[in-house]
C-alpha positions, 0 to 999 in steps of 0.5 A: 932653040929658046925661040922655038920652045917659046913658039911651041909653048904659045901654040900649045897655050892657044890650042888649050884656050880654043878647046876650053872655049869650045867646051864652054860653048858646048855646055849649053847645047849639051844641057839643051840636048838633055832637056828636061832634067828637072821638074817643069812648071806650068803656070795657070792663071785660074784658081784650082778647080775651074775649067782652065785649071782642069785643062792645065792639069790634064796637059801637065799630066800627059806632058809629064808622061811623054817627057818622062819628067813631072810637070806641075801646075802652079796657080797664079790667079787674078787680074784676068790672067795678067799676073800669070802672064807677067810672071812667065814673060819675065821667067828664065827662058829655059823651058822649065816655066810654061804658061797656059793661055786663053784667047780672052787674055791673049787676044781680046785683052791686048785689043782693048787694054793698053796697060798690059805688062807684057806684049802678045805675042812678042814676049812669048813663044807659042807652042800649041793651041790645044782646045777650042770652045765656040761662043754661043748665044743662049736664051731661056728654054721657054723663050719665044725665040726658037731660032737665031733668025727669030731673035735677030728679027725681034732685036731689030725692033729694039728693047732686047738685052744680053748678058756677058761676064764683064765689060770689055771681055771677049764675050762682050766684044763677040756680042758687039760683033754680032750687033755690028754685022746684023745691024741691031741694037741690043742692050749690054748687061754685064755681070761678074762671072758666069754664075750671076749672068746665068741666074739672071737669064734663067730668072727672066731679067735678061733676054739672052746670054753670050758666052762660050757654050761648053760651060753651059752644056748641062743647062742646054741638054736639060732644056733650061737653056736654048742655044741659038747659034755658035761662033766658029766655022762649023757646027758642033758635033754634039749639037748638029741642029745648032747653026753657026753665026756664019750660016745667017750671014754673021762672019764670026770665026773667033772661039775661046781657045786654050794654048801653051806658050814659053817665054821669049828667048827659049832655045829652039831645041827646047821649043821643038821638044816641047812642041813634039811632046805636046803633039803626042800629049794631044793623042792621050785618051785621058787628055782628050776625054777632059778636053772633049767633055761637053763639046770642047773641040781639039783642033791644034795649031803649033808654032808659027800657025798658033802665033798667026792665029793670035795676031789675027784674033787681036786684029779682029777684036781690035776692029770691033772694039774701035767700031763699038768704042768699047772700053775695058773695066 
């Protein structure tokens, strides 16, 4: 009788421990199911007021409406987005810290720099590519070069110059791709930012400027600048007379894109919720107004497709970097 009581007690104890273990295991799942339960932070590697910050705040506003929880922007500017990237790579992977990324820091930088404190894309989970801004080659409005063909023909004779916003940056590498494929030699003149490069172009100190064209649209529309060609696979709707580089035999489909990622290790249930919420946010007329202003192209990619884009872009940039022996500043 005593043995039977001990056996029964042992079975009861085992059942209790099993139920307790199952309950503990279900707690994280229940927490994930309830996500989000608190404010979500979107880290932006740009100072307040800039283009990237504007895109980040538009996304935060629309995501907040979809998720029913506030999404706040935290600006961590500096080092070309590296500070923000490192912060999010090391953040707790619980869905409450996200990162706004752009191709300059997530595809061009990994191709030219070996000192990044994180790995792209391995240290992150891609959620969505949001908006694209093709690169464009611009000249002054009174330039004698009225077409990309005129420009390249002159470049074959030498003594041409182009500005970029820095050595080893995405615009510099894209311009070198143009040179490599067109078989021309154009002198690179780097500047510290879009403003100085644009001023030097308008002042006649350089012949051309390679940059994403969206920030230059006001000068292009006013006639102060002339856009000769853009990267990407199709012409811009707002500039239907401007050809792509592909149309003149220069195969450059790279664009400056913005996207959103989470730290590696974020649970799939949370990633799926964020992906669905982002898909819905990209239908928000208020967000679309911000993203499409002056020609931004909303052509989203999600999950694995976004990851594949990162990997492809890194390889394209790396090939050009190695061929041109390009070094980061």
